[in-house]
N, CA, C and O atoms as a Tripos MOL2 file, in Angstrom:
@<TRIPOS>MOLECULE
protein
  288   287    72     0     0
PROTEIN
NO_CHARGES

@<TRIPOS>ATOM
      1 N         -39.1600 -169.9700  -98.2360 N.3       1 MET1
      2 CA        -38.0460 -170.0420  -98.2520 C.3       1 MET1
      3 C         -37.2570 -170.7040  -96.6490 C.2       1 MET1
      4 O         -37.7000 -170.4170  -95.5370 O.2       1 MET1
      5 N         -36.2980 -171.4200  -96.8360 N.am      2 SER2
      6 CA        -35.1200 -171.7610  -95.7520 C.3       2 SER2
      7 C         -34.3770 -171.5020  -96.3490 C.2       2 SER2
      8 O         -34.1190 -171.7610  -97.5240 O.2       2 SER2
      9 N         -33.6110 -170.5730  -95.1350 N.am      3 ILE3
     10 CA        -32.5310 -170.1180  -95.3900 C.3       3 ILE3
     11 C         -31.7730 -169.5830  -93.8380 C.2       3 ILE3
     12 O         -32.2850 -168.8930  -92.9560 O.2       3 ILE3
     13 N         -30.4640 -170.1490  -93.8930 N.am      4 THR4
     14 CA        -29.5730 -170.0510  -92.3810 C.3       4 THR4
     15 C         -29.6380 -168.7980  -91.8720 C.2       4 THR4
     16 O         -29.9930 -167.9890  -92.7280 O.2       4 THR4
     17 N         -29.4270 -168.3160  -90.7800 N.am      5 TYR5
     18 CA        -29.4520 -167.2530  -90.4100 C.3       5 TYR5
     19 C         -27.5650 -166.0770  -91.0230 C.2       5 TYR5
     20 O         -27.3340 -164.8840  -91.2160 O.2       5 TYR5
     21 N         -26.6320 -167.5360  -91.0970 N.am      6 TYR6
     22 CA        -25.0350 -167.2110  -91.4500 C.3       6 TYR6
     23 C         -25.5530 -166.9160  -92.9960 C.2       6 TYR6
     24 O         -25.0980 -165.8960  -93.5140 O.2       6 TYR6
     25 N         -26.1410 -167.4350  -93.4970 N.am      7 ASP7
     26 CA        -26.2600 -167.4850  -94.8090 C.3       7 ASP7
     27 C         -27.0410 -165.9170  -95.3130 C.2       7 ASP7
     28 O         -26.7470 -165.2690  -96.3180 O.2       7 ASP7
     29 N         -27.9410 -165.6240  -94.4310 N.am      8 PHE8
     30 CA        -28.5780 -164.4890  -94.8490 C.3       8 PHE8
     31 C         -27.6500 -163.4050  -94.4100 C.2       8 PHE8
     32 O         -27.4920 -162.4480  -95.1680 O.2       8 PHE8
     33 N         -27.0180 -163.4500  -93.2660 N.am      9 LYS9
     34 CA        -25.7670 -162.3180  -92.8130 C.3       9 LYS9
     35 C         -24.9090 -162.4070  -94.0990 C.2       9 LYS9
     36 O         -24.5100 -161.2850  -94.4110 O.2       9 LYS9
     37 N         -24.5360 -163.2830  -94.8620 N.am     10 ASN10
     38 CA        -23.5370 -162.9030  -96.1370 C.3      10 ASN10
     39 C         -24.0390 -162.3960  -97.2900 C.2      10 ASN10
     40 O         -23.4200 -161.9160  -98.2390 O.2      10 ASN10
     41 N         -25.4220 -162.5620  -97.1120 N.am     11 LEU11
     42 CA        -26.0450 -161.7240  -98.7080 C.3      11 LEU11
     43 C         -25.5860 -160.1920  -98.4360 C.2      11 LEU11
     44 O         -25.0490 -159.7410  -97.4250 O.2      11 LEU11
     45 N         -25.9970 -159.4410  -99.7730 N.am     12 SER12
     46 CA        -25.7040 -157.8290  -99.9460 C.3      12 SER12
     47 C         -26.6060 -157.3830  -99.0010 C.2      12 SER12
     48 O         -27.4170 -158.2450  -98.6650 O.2      12 SER12
     49 N         -26.7300 -156.2110  -98.4190 N.am     13 LYS13
     50 CA        -27.9240 -155.3770  -98.1290 C.3      13 LYS13
     51 C         -29.0840 -155.5980  -98.7060 C.2      13 LYS13
     52 O         -30.1280 -156.0840  -98.2730 O.2      13 LYS13
     53 N         -28.7270 -155.1140  -99.9090 N.am     14 GLU14
     54 CA        -30.0230 -155.2600 -101.0510 C.3      14 GLU14
     55 C         -30.8520 -156.6090 -101.3070 C.2      14 GLU14
     56 O         -32.0650 -156.5750 -101.5120 O.2      14 GLU14
     57 N         -30.0850 -157.8450 -101.2800 N.am     15 SER15
     58 CA        -31.0640 -158.9520 -101.1850 C.3      15 SER15
     59 C         -31.2210 -159.1940  -99.6770 C.2      15 SER15
     60 O         -32.2480 -159.8270  -99.4310 O.2      15 SER15
     61 N         -30.5860 -158.9090  -98.7360 N.am     16 GLN16
     62 CA        -31.6800 -159.0060  -97.2350 C.3      16 GLN16
     63 C         -32.5570 -158.3030  -97.7970 C.2      16 GLN16
     64 O         -33.3450 -158.9030  -98.5290 O.2      16 GLN16
     65 N         -32.6610 -157.2390  -97.6830 N.am     17 TYR17
     66 CA        -34.1160 -156.4440  -98.1800 C.3      17 TYR17
     67 C         -34.8670 -157.2450  -98.9740 C.2      17 TYR17
     68 O         -35.9350 -157.6980  -98.5620 O.2      17 TYR17
     69 N         -34.5330 -157.4330  -99.8430 N.am     18 LYS18
     70 CA        -35.5220 -158.1530 -101.0950 C.3      18 LYS18
     71 C         -36.2150 -159.3150 -100.5810 C.2      18 LYS18
     72 O         -37.4040 -159.5150 -100.8290 O.2      18 LYS18
     73 N         -35.4250 -160.1780  -99.7890 N.am     19 LEU19
     74 CA        -35.9100 -161.7090  -99.0730 C.3      19 LEU19
     75 C         -36.4320 -161.3050  -98.3150 C.2      19 LEU19
     76 O         -37.5170 -161.8830  -98.2550 O.2      19 LEU19
     77 N         -36.2960 -160.1500  -97.1680 N.am     20 VAL20
     78 CA        -37.3910 -160.0350  -96.3080 C.3      20 VAL20
     79 C         -38.7230 -159.7870  -96.7610 C.2      20 VAL20
     80 O         -39.7290 -160.4120  -96.4250 O.2      20 VAL20
     81 N         -38.6290 -158.5990  -97.7380 N.am     21 SER21
     82 CA        -40.1930 -158.3730  -98.1070 C.3      21 SER21
     83 C         -40.6300 -159.2110  -98.8900 C.2      21 SER21
     84 O         -41.8560 -159.1230  -98.8140 O.2      21 SER21
     85 N         -40.2730 -160.2150  -99.8220 N.am     22 ALA22
     86 CA        -40.5750 -161.5500 -100.4530 C.3      22 ALA22
     87 C         -41.1480 -162.4740  -99.7000 C.2      22 ALA22
     88 O         -42.2390 -162.9140 -100.0620 O.2      22 ALA22
     89 N         -40.4650 -163.0100  -98.3710 N.am     23 ASP23
     90 CA        -40.5180 -164.1420  -97.8610 C.3      23 ASP23
     91 C         -40.5840 -163.7800  -96.2800 C.2      23 ASP23
     92 O         -40.5560 -164.7660  -95.5440 O.2      23 ASP23
     93 N         -40.6640 -162.5610  -95.6730 N.am     24 GLY24
     94 CA        -40.7760 -162.5690  -94.3350 C.3      24 GLY24
     95 C         -42.1790 -162.1690  -93.5660 C.2      24 GLY24
     96 O         -42.8620 -161.2310  -93.9790 O.2      24 GLY24
     97 N         -42.5710 -162.9840  -92.3710 N.am     25 VAL25
     98 CA        -44.1890 -162.7050  -91.9920 C.3      25 VAL25
     99 C         -43.8010 -161.4770  -90.9600 C.2      25 VAL25
    100 O         -42.7620 -161.4840  -90.2990 O.2      25 VAL25
    101 N         -44.6710 -160.5410  -90.9210 N.am     26 ILE26
    102 CA        -44.4630 -159.3850  -89.9900 C.3      26 ILE26
    103 C         -44.7820 -160.3320  -88.9960 C.2      26 ILE26
    104 O         -45.4530 -161.3590  -89.0970 O.2      26 ILE26
    105 N         -44.1530 -159.7970  -87.9270 N.am     27 ILE27
    106 CA        -44.3840 -160.0500  -86.4490 C.3      27 ILE27
    107 C         -44.8930 -158.9970  -85.4730 C.2      27 ILE27
    108 O         -45.5480 -159.2430  -84.4600 O.2      27 ILE27
    109 N         -44.5550 -157.9300  -85.8520 N.am     28 SER28
    110 CA        -44.9770 -156.4480  -85.0120 C.3      28 SER28
    111 C         -44.5340 -155.0740  -85.9960 C.2      28 SER28
    112 O         -43.4970 -154.9140  -86.6400 O.2      28 SER28
    113 N         -45.3550 -154.4410  -85.8980 N.am     29 GLU29
    114 CA        -44.8400 -152.9380  -86.0430 C.3      29 GLU29
    115 C         -44.8100 -152.2250  -84.9460 C.2      29 GLU29
    116 O         -45.3440 -152.6250  -83.9110 O.2      29 GLU29
    117 N         -43.9380 -150.6410  -85.0730 N.am     30 THR30
    118 CA        -43.6300 -149.9850  -83.8160 C.3      30 THR30
    119 C         -43.6190 -148.7370  -84.6130 C.2      30 THR30
    120 O         -43.3890 -148.8940  -85.8120 O.2      30 THR30
    121 N         -43.8390 -147.4220  -84.1560 N.am     31 TYR31
    122 CA        -43.6450 -146.7150  -84.6130 C.3      31 TYR31
    123 C         -42.7000 -145.4140  -83.2440 C.2      31 TYR31
    124 O         -42.8770 -145.4750  -82.0280 O.2      31 TYR31
    125 N         -41.9250 -144.5600  -83.8470 N.am     32 LYS32
    126 CA        -41.3600 -143.9660  -82.8810 C.3      32 LYS32
    127 C         -40.5820 -142.5130  -83.5130 C.2      32 LYS32
    128 O         -39.6180 -142.5690  -84.2760 O.2      32 LYS32
    129 N         -41.1490 -141.3480  -83.0760 N.am     33 ASP33
    130 CA        -40.8870 -140.2400  -83.9620 C.3      33 ASP33
    131 C         -41.4030 -140.2120  -85.4650 C.2      33 ASP33
    132 O         -42.5370 -140.1890  -85.9440 O.2      33 ASP33
    133 N         -39.9540 -140.2230  -86.1010 N.am     34 LYS34
    134 CA        -40.2270 -140.2630  -87.5630 C.3      34 LYS34
    135 C         -39.6910 -141.8670  -88.2790 C.2      34 LYS34
    136 O         -39.5390 -142.1330  -89.4710 O.2      34 LYS34
    137 N         -39.4970 -142.7090  -87.1360 N.am     35 LEU35
    138 CA        -39.4810 -144.1020  -87.7780 C.3      35 LEU35
    139 C         -40.1680 -145.1040  -87.2470 C.2      35 LEU35
    140 O         -40.5050 -145.2680  -86.0740 O.2      35 LEU35
    141 N         -40.4120 -145.9620  -88.4630 N.am     36 LYS36
    142 CA        -41.3350 -147.1700  -88.1550 C.3      36 LYS36
    143 C         -40.3300 -148.7800  -88.0760 C.2      36 LYS36
    144 O         -39.4120 -149.0430  -88.8530 O.2      36 LYS36
    145 N         -40.6730 -149.4230  -87.2640 N.am     37 PHE37
    146 CA        -39.4990 -150.5650  -86.9750 C.3      37 PHE37
    147 C         -40.2870 -151.6330  -87.3270 C.2      37 PHE37
    148 O         -41.0950 -151.7950  -86.4120 O.2      37 PHE37
    149 N         -40.4040 -152.1960  -87.9320 N.am     38 VAL38
    150 CA        -40.7170 -153.6130  -88.4790 C.3      38 VAL38
    151 C         -40.1550 -155.0170  -88.1670 C.2      38 VAL38
    152 O         -39.0320 -155.2040  -88.6350 O.2      38 VAL38
    153 N         -40.6660 -155.9950  -87.5090 N.am     39 LEU39
    154 CA        -39.9170 -157.0450  -86.7650 C.3      39 LEU39
    155 C         -40.6260 -158.0310  -88.2680 C.2      39 LEU39
    156 O         -41.7360 -157.8540  -88.7700 O.2      39 LEU39
    157 N         -39.7340 -158.8900  -88.6350 N.am     40 TYR40
    158 CA        -40.0350 -160.0160  -89.4730 C.3      40 TYR40
    159 C         -39.8940 -161.1810  -89.0910 C.2      40 TYR40
    160 O         -38.9290 -161.0690  -88.3350 O.2      40 TYR40
    161 N         -40.1510 -162.1180  -89.0850 N.am     41 LYS41
    162 CA        -39.9100 -163.8270  -89.2560 C.3      41 LYS41
    163 C         -39.1590 -164.4890  -90.5930 C.2      41 LYS41
    164 O         -39.6510 -164.9610  -91.6180 O.2      41 LYS41
    165 N         -38.2960 -164.3920  -90.3300 N.am     42 VAL42
    166 CA        -37.5550 -165.4210  -91.6120 C.3      42 VAL42
    167 C         -37.2870 -166.4540  -91.2550 C.2      42 VAL42
    168 O         -36.7160 -166.4850  -90.1660 O.2      42 VAL42
    169 N         -37.5270 -167.6850  -91.8990 N.am     43 SER43
    170 CA        -37.2030 -168.4960  -91.7720 C.3      43 SER43
    171 C         -36.9600 -169.3450  -90.1920 C.2      43 SER43
    172 O         -37.9030 -169.9550  -89.6890 O.2      43 SER43
    173 N         -35.6380 -169.2910  -89.5380 N.am     44 SER44
    174 CA        -35.2300 -169.5740  -88.0110 C.3      44 SER44
    175 C         -34.8810 -168.2210  -87.3330 C.2      44 SER44
    176 O         -34.3490 -168.1990  -86.2230 O.2      44 SER44
    177 N         -35.0840 -167.4810  -87.7860 N.am     45 PHE45
    178 CA        -34.3670 -166.1820  -87.3170 C.3      45 PHE45
    179 C         -35.0900 -164.5780  -87.5900 C.2      45 PHE45
    180 O         -35.3090 -164.3390  -88.7770 O.2      45 PHE45
    181 N         -35.4140 -163.6380  -86.7360 N.am     46 SER46
    182 CA        -35.7390 -162.5790  -86.8140 C.3      46 SER46
    183 C         -35.1180 -161.1680  -87.4500 C.2      46 SER46
    184 O         -34.0780 -160.6540  -87.0380 O.2      46 SER46
    185 N         -36.0160 -160.5850  -88.6280 N.am     47 VAL47
    186 CA        -35.1390 -159.3240  -88.7460 C.3      47 VAL47
    187 C         -35.7290 -158.5540  -88.8050 C.2      47 VAL47
    188 O         -36.8310 -158.6210  -89.3490 O.2      47 VAL47
    189 N         -35.0750 -157.0850  -88.0690 N.am     48 GLU48
    190 CA        -35.8130 -155.8070  -88.0140 C.3      48 GLU48
    191 C         -35.4660 -154.7060  -88.9880 C.2      48 GLU48
    192 O         -34.3420 -154.2140  -88.8900 O.2      48 GLU48
    193 N         -36.3550 -154.2230  -89.9870 N.am     49 ILE49
    194 CA        -36.0910 -153.0570  -90.7950 C.3      49 ILE49
    195 C         -36.5890 -151.8290  -89.9090 C.2      49 ILE49
    196 O         -37.5560 -151.8430  -89.1480 O.2      49 ILE49
    197 N         -35.7780 -150.8270  -90.1500 N.am     50 VAL50
    198 CA        -36.2420 -149.2500  -90.1660 C.3      50 VAL50
    199 C         -36.4650 -148.5220  -91.2350 C.2      50 VAL50
    200 O         -35.6170 -148.1760  -92.0580 O.2      50 VAL50
    201 N         -37.6080 -148.2750  -91.2430 N.am     51 TYR51
    202 CA        -38.1030 -147.4980  -92.4240 C.3      51 TYR51
    203 C         -38.3730 -145.7280  -91.7790 C.2      51 TYR51
    204 O         -38.9440 -145.5490  -90.7040 O.2      51 TYR51
    205 N         -37.9000 -144.6580  -92.5690 N.am     52 ASN52
    206 CA        -37.7820 -143.4040  -92.4040 C.3      52 ASN52
    207 C         -39.0670 -143.0600  -92.8750 C.2      52 ASN52
    208 O         -39.1840 -142.8210  -94.0770 O.2      52 ASN52
    209 N         -40.2380 -142.9820  -91.9920 N.am     53 VAL53
    210 CA        -41.7130 -142.3680  -93.0530 C.3      53 VAL53
    211 C         -41.9480 -141.3690  -93.5870 C.2      53 VAL53
    212 O         -42.9200 -141.1010  -94.2930 O.2      53 VAL53
    213 N         -40.6280 -140.3970  -93.1470 N.am     54 THR54
    214 CA        -40.5660 -139.0390  -93.8010 C.3      54 THR54
    215 C         -40.3050 -138.9780  -94.9120 C.2      54 THR54
    216 O         -40.9620 -138.4520  -95.8100 O.2      54 THR54
    217 N         -39.2130 -139.5660  -94.9750 N.am     55 ASN55
    218 CA        -38.6400 -139.7110  -96.7810 C.3      55 ASN55
    219 C         -38.9960 -140.8490  -97.3520 C.2      55 ASN55
    220 O         -38.7410 -140.8520  -98.5560 O.2      55 ASN55
    221 N         -39.6690 -142.1730  -96.8080 N.am     56 GLU56
    222 CA        -39.9210 -143.1650  -97.3180 C.3      56 GLU56
    223 C         -38.6590 -144.1280  -97.5720 C.2      56 GLU56
    224 O         -38.8010 -145.2630  -98.0260 O.2      56 GLU56
    225 N         -37.7050 -143.7050  -97.3160 N.am     57 LYS57
    226 CA        -36.4740 -145.0020  -97.5200 C.3      57 LYS57
    227 C         -36.1570 -145.6740  -95.8330 C.2      57 LYS57
    228 O         -36.6620 -145.2210  -94.8050 O.2      57 LYS57
    229 N         -35.0900 -146.9770  -95.9240 N.am     58 ILE58
    230 CA        -34.8480 -147.8070  -95.2600 C.3      58 ILE58
    231 C         -33.9830 -147.0990  -94.6710 C.2      58 ILE58
    232 O         -33.1240 -146.5520  -95.3620 O.2      58 ILE58
    233 N         -33.9830 -146.9760  -93.6480 N.am     59 GLU59
    234 CA        -32.7810 -146.6370  -92.5420 C.3      59 GLU59
    235 C         -32.0350 -147.7690  -91.9880 C.2      59 GLU59
    236 O         -31.0280 -147.5630  -91.3110 O.2      59 GLU59
    237 N         -32.3110 -148.5300  -92.1430 N.am     60 GLY60
    238 CA        -31.2000 -149.8890  -91.0430 C.3      60 GLY60
    239 C         -31.5280 -150.9390  -91.0720 C.2      60 GLY60
    240 O         -32.7480 -150.9490  -91.2330 O.2      60 GLY60
    241 N         -31.0850 -152.0320  -91.0000 N.am     61 LEU61
    242 CA        -31.6650 -153.4340  -90.9220 C.3      61 LEU61
    243 C         -30.8190 -154.1600  -89.8980 C.2      61 LEU61
    244 O         -29.6090 -154.2560  -90.1040 O.2      61 LEU61
    245 N         -31.4870 -154.7930  -88.5670 N.am     62 ASN62
    246 CA        -31.0990 -155.6380  -87.5890 C.3      62 ASN62
    247 C         -31.3790 -157.3120  -88.0720 C.2      62 ASN62
    248 O         -32.2230 -157.7040  -88.8780 O.2      62 ASN62
    249 N         -30.5790 -157.9690  -87.4510 N.am     63 VAL63
    250 CA        -30.9950 -159.3260  -87.3640 C.3      63 VAL63
    251 C         -30.5730 -160.1540  -85.9140 C.2      63 VAL63
    252 O         -29.5700 -160.0100  -85.2140 O.2      63 VAL63
    253 N         -31.7530 -161.0840  -85.7480 N.am     64 PHE64
    254 CA        -31.6490 -161.4930  -84.6810 C.3      64 PHE64
    255 C         -31.9610 -163.1130  -84.7730 C.2      64 PHE64
    256 O         -33.0220 -163.5190  -85.2460 O.2      64 PHE64
    257 N         -30.9870 -163.9540  -84.3000 N.am     65 GLN65
    258 CA        -30.3510 -165.2180  -84.2360 C.3      65 GLN65
    259 C         -31.2200 -165.7280  -83.7180 C.2      65 GLN65
    260 O         -31.2560 -166.8590  -84.2030 O.2      65 GLN65
    261 N         -32.0830 -165.6130  -82.9210 N.am     66 ASN66
    262 CA        -33.0790 -166.4580  -81.6280 C.3      66 ASN66
    263 C         -34.8320 -166.1400  -82.0320 C.2      66 ASN66
    264 O         -35.2470 -165.2360  -81.3050 O.2      66 ASN66
    265 N         -35.6570 -166.5410  -82.7690 N.am     67 ASN67
    266 CA        -36.8220 -166.2900  -82.5180 C.3      67 ASN67
    267 C         -37.8340 -167.1390  -81.9020 C.2      67 ASN67
    268 O         -39.0440 -167.0260  -82.1000 O.2      67 ASN67
    269 N         -37.1740 -168.1470  -81.0080 N.am     68 ALA68
    270 CA        -37.6320 -169.1220  -80.3470 C.3      68 ALA68
    271 C         -38.8250 -168.5130  -79.4410 C.2      68 ALA68
    272 O         -39.4420 -169.4370  -78.9100 O.2      68 ALA68
    273 N         -39.3260 -167.2700  -79.1100 N.am     69 ALA69
    274 CA        -39.8850 -166.5530  -78.2400 C.3      69 ALA69
    275 C         -41.3310 -166.7870  -79.2960 C.2      69 ALA69
    276 O         -42.4580 -167.0190  -78.8560 O.2      69 ALA69
    277 N         -41.0500 -166.6890  -80.4360 N.am     70 TYR70
    278 CA        -42.2430 -166.7160  -81.5710 C.3      70 TYR70
    279 C         -42.8070 -167.8850  -81.8710 C.2      70 TYR70
    280 O         -43.9600 -167.9880  -82.2900 O.2      70 TYR70
    281 N         -41.8970 -168.9910  -81.6410 N.am     71 GLU71
    282 CA        -42.3330 -170.4680  -82.0340 C.3      71 GLU71
    283 C         -43.3700 -170.9530  -81.0660 C.2      71 GLU71
    284 O         -43.2740 -170.7420  -79.8570 O.2      71 GLU71
    285 N         -44.2940 -171.5620  -81.5780 N.am     72 LYS72
    286 CA        -45.4860 -172.2920  -80.5360 C.3      72 LYS72
    287 C         -46.0570 -173.5500  -81.2750 C.2      72 LYS72
    288 O         -46.9220 -174.2410  -80.7380 O.2      72 LYS72
@<TRIPOS>BOND
     1     1     2 1
     2     2     3 1
     3     3     4 2
     4     3     5 am
     5     5     6 1
     6     6     7 1
     7     7     8 2
     8     7     9 am
     9     9    10 1
    10    10    11 1
    11    11    12 2
    12    11    13 am
    13    13    14 1
    14    14    15 1
    15    15    16 2
    16    15    17 am
    17    17    18 1
    18    18    19 1
    19    19    20 2
    20    19    21 am
    21    21    22 1
    22    22    23 1
    23    23    24 2
    24    23    25 am
    25    25    26 1
    26    26    27 1
    27    27    28 2
    28    27    29 am
    29    29    30 1
    30    30    31 1
    31    31    32 2
    32    31    33 am
    33    33    34 1
    34    34    35 1
    35    35    36 2
    36    35    37 am
    37    37    38 1
    38    38    39 1
    39    39    40 2
    40    39    41 am
    41    41    42 1
    42    42    43 1
    43    43    44 2
    44    43    45 am
    45    45    46 1
    46    46    47 1
    47    47    48 2
    48    47    49 am
    49    49    50 1
    50    50    51 1
    51    51    52 2
    52    51    53 am
    53    53    54 1
    54    54    55 1
    55    55    56 2
    56    55    57 am
    57    57    58 1
    58    58    59 1
    59    59    60 2
    60    59    61 am
    61    61    62 1
    62    62    63 1
    63    63    64 2
    64    63    65 am
    65    65    66 1
    66    66    67 1
    67    67    68 2
    68    67    69 am
    69    69    70 1
    70    70    71 1
    71    71    72 2
    72    71    73 am
    73    73    74 1
    74    74    75 1
    75    75    76 2
    76    75    77 am
    77    77    78 1
    78    78    79 1
    79    79    80 2
    80    79    81 am
    81    81    82 1
    82    82    83 1
    83    83    84 2
    84    83    85 am
    85    85    86 1
    86    86    87 1
    87    87    88 2
    88    87    89 am
    89    89    90 1
    90    90    91 1
    91    91    92 2
    92    91    93 am
    93    93    94 1
    94    94    95 1
    95    95    96 2
    96    95    97 am
    97    97    98 1
    98    98    99 1
    99    99   100 2
   100    99   101 am
   101   101   102 1
   102   102   103 1
   103   103   104 2
   104   103   105 am
   105   105   106 1
   106   106   107 1
   107   107   108 2
   108   107   109 am
   109   109   110 1
   110   110   111 1
   111   111   112 2
   112   111   113 am
   113   113   114 1
   114   114   115 1
   115   115   116 2
   116   115   117 am
   117   117   118 1
   118   118   119 1
   119   119   120 2
   120   119   121 am
   121   121   122 1
   122   122   123 1
   123   123   124 2
   124   123   125 am
   125   125   126 1
   126   126   127 1
   127   127   128 2
   128   127   129 am
   129   129   130 1
   130   130   131 1
   131   131   132 2
   132   131   133 am
   133   133   134 1
   134   134   135 1
   135   135   136 2
   136   135   137 am
   137   137   138 1
   138   138   139 1
   139   139   140 2
   140   139   141 am
   141   141   142 1
   142   142   143 1
   143   143   144 2
   144   143   145 am
   145   145   146 1
   146   146   147 1
   147   147   148 2
   148   147   149 am
   149   149   150 1
   150   150   151 1
   151   151   152 2
   152   151   153 am
   153   153   154 1
   154   154   155 1
   155   155   156 2
   156   155   157 am
   157   157   158 1
   158   158   159 1
   159   159   160 2
   160   159   161 am
   161   161   162 1
   162   162   163 1
   163   163   164 2
   164   163   165 am
   165   165   166 1
   166   166   167 1
   167   167   168 2
   168   167   169 am
   169   169   170 1
   170   170   171 1
   171   171   172 2
   172   171   173 am
   173   173   174 1
   174   174   175 1
   175   175   176 2
   176   175   177 am
   177   177   178 1
   178   178   179 1
   179   179   180 2
   180   179   181 am
   181   181   182 1
   182   182   183 1
   183   183   184 2
   184   183   185 am
   185   185   186 1
   186   186   187 1
   187   187   188 2
   188   187   189 am
   189   189   190 1
   190   190   191 1
   191   191   192 2
   192   191   193 am
   193   193   194 1
   194   194   195 1
   195   195   196 2
   196   195   197 am
   197   197   198 1
   198   198   199 1
   199   199   200 2
   200   199   201 am
   201   201   202 1
   202   202   203 1
   203   203   204 2
   204   203   205 am
   205   205   206 1
   206   206   207 1
   207   207   208 2
   208   207   209 am
   209   209   210 1
   210   210   211 1
   211   211   212 2
   212   211   213 am
   213   213   214 1
   214   214   215 1
   215   215   216 2
   216   215   217 am
   217   217   218 1
   218   218   219 1
   219   219   220 2
   220   219   221 am
   221   221   222 1
   222   222   223 1
   223   223   224 2
   224   223   225 am
   225   225   226 1
   226   226   227 1
   227   227   228 2
   228   227   229 am
   229   229   230 1
   230   230   231 1
   231   231   232 2
   232   231   233 am
   233   233   234 1
   234   234   235 1
   235   235   236 2
   236   235   237 am
   237   237   238 1
   238   238   239 1
   239   239   240 2
   240   239   241 am
   241   241   242 1
   242   242   243 1
   243   243   244 2
   244   243   245 am
   245   245   246 1
   246   246   247 1
   247   247   248 2
   248   247   249 am
   249   249   250 1
   250   250   251 1
   251   251   252 2
   252   251   253 am
   253   253   254 1
   254   254   255 1
   255   255   256 2
   256   255   257 am
   257   257   258 1
   258   258   259 1
   259   259   260 2
   260   259   261 am
   261   261   262 1
   262   262   263 1
   263   263   264 2
   264   263   265 am
   265   265   266 1
   266   266   267 1
   267   267   268 2
   268   267   269 am
   269   269   270 1
   270   270   271 1
   271   271   272 2
   272   271   273 am
   273   273   274 1
   274   274   275 1
   275   275   276 2
   276   275   277 am
   277   277   278 1
   278   278   279 1
   279   279   280 2
   280   279   281 am
   281   281   282 1
   282   282   283 1
   283   283   284 2
   284   283   285 am
   285   285   286 1
   286   286   287 1
   287   287   288 2
@<TRIPOS>SUBSTRUCTURE
     1 MET1         2 RESIDUE 1 A MET
     2 SER2         6 RESIDUE 1 A SER
     3 ILE3        10 RESIDUE 1 A ILE
     4 THR4        14 RESIDUE 1 A THR
     5 TYR5        18 RESIDUE 1 A TYR
     6 TYR6        22 RESIDUE 1 A TYR
     7 ASP7        26 RESIDUE 1 A ASP
     8 PHE8        30 RESIDUE 1 A PHE
     9 LYS9        34 RESIDUE 1 A LYS
    10 ASN10       38 RESIDUE 1 A ASN
    11 LEU11       42 RESIDUE 1 A LEU
    12 SER12       46 RESIDUE 1 A SER
    13 LYS13       50 RESIDUE 1 A LYS
    14 GLU14       54 RESIDUE 1 A GLU
    15 SER15       58 RESIDUE 1 A SER
    16 GLN16       62 RESIDUE 1 A GLN
    17 TYR17       66 RESIDUE 1 A TYR
    18 LYS18       70 RESIDUE 1 A LYS
    19 LEU19       74 RESIDUE 1 A LEU
    20 VAL20       78 RESIDUE 1 A VAL
    21 SER21       82 RESIDUE 1 A SER
    22 ALA22       86 RESIDUE 1 A ALA
    23 ASP23       90 RESIDUE 1 A ASP
    24 GLY24       94 RESIDUE 1 A GLY
    25 VAL25       98 RESIDUE 1 A VAL
    26 ILE26      102 RESIDUE 1 A ILE
    27 ILE27      106 RESIDUE 1 A ILE
    28 SER28      110 RESIDUE 1 A SER
    29 GLU29      114 RESIDUE 1 A GLU
    30 THR30      118 RESIDUE 1 A THR
    31 TYR31      122 RESIDUE 1 A TYR
    32 LYS32      126 RESIDUE 1 A LYS
    33 ASP33      130 RESIDUE 1 A ASP
    34 LYS34      134 RESIDUE 1 A LYS
    35 LEU35      138 RESIDUE 1 A LEU
    36 LYS36      142 RESIDUE 1 A LYS
    37 PHE37      146 RESIDUE 1 A PHE
    38 VAL38      150 RESIDUE 1 A VAL
    39 LEU39      154 RESIDUE 1 A LEU
    40 TYR40      158 RESIDUE 1 A TYR
    41 LYS41      162 RESIDUE 1 A LYS
    42 VAL42      166 RESIDUE 1 A VAL
    43 SER43      170 RESIDUE 1 A SER
    44 SER44      174 RESIDUE 1 A SER
    45 PHE45      178 RESIDUE 1 A PHE
    46 SER46      182 RESIDUE 1 A SER
    47 VAL47      186 RESIDUE 1 A VAL
    48 GLU48      190 RESIDUE 1 A GLU
    49 ILE49      194 RESIDUE 1 A ILE
    50 VAL50      198 RESIDUE 1 A VAL
    51 TYR51      202 RESIDUE 1 A TYR
    52 ASN52      206 RESIDUE 1 A ASN
    53 VAL53      210 RESIDUE 1 A VAL
    54 THR54      214 RESIDUE 1 A THR
    55 ASN55      218 RESIDUE 1 A ASN
    56 GLU56      222 RESIDUE 1 A GLU
    57 LYS57      226 RESIDUE 1 A LYS
    58 ILE58      230 RESIDUE 1 A ILE
    59 GLU59      234 RESIDUE 1 A GLU
    60 GLY60      238 RESIDUE 1 A GLY
    61 LEU61      242 RESIDUE 1 A LEU
    62 ASN62      246 RESIDUE 1 A ASN
    63 VAL63      250 RESIDUE 1 A VAL
    64 PHE64      254 RESIDUE 1 A PHE
    65 GLN65      258 RESIDUE 1 A GLN
    66 ASN66      262 RESIDUE 1 A ASN
    67 ASN67      266 RESIDUE 1 A ASN
    68 ALA68      270 RESIDUE 1 A ALA
    69 ALA69      274 RESIDUE 1 A ALA
    70 TYR70      278 RESIDUE 1 A TYR
    71 GLU71      282 RESIDUE 1 A GLU
    72 LYS72      286 RESIDUE 1 A LYS
């Protein structure tokens, strides 16, 4: 799926989570204490979702406009 950074930012948080889960490609995963940080490539930008591994809930979502470092 192709979606722009700005169109993604205008989606509801729930829609953002669903789109990343369905179409995102995992770039990396990192753990710190009880949190898991998963970085996804979505279209032409990156999305980080922070999961609480203790209660299995999403703690936050960050969107990064430039993913040029991952392009090859």
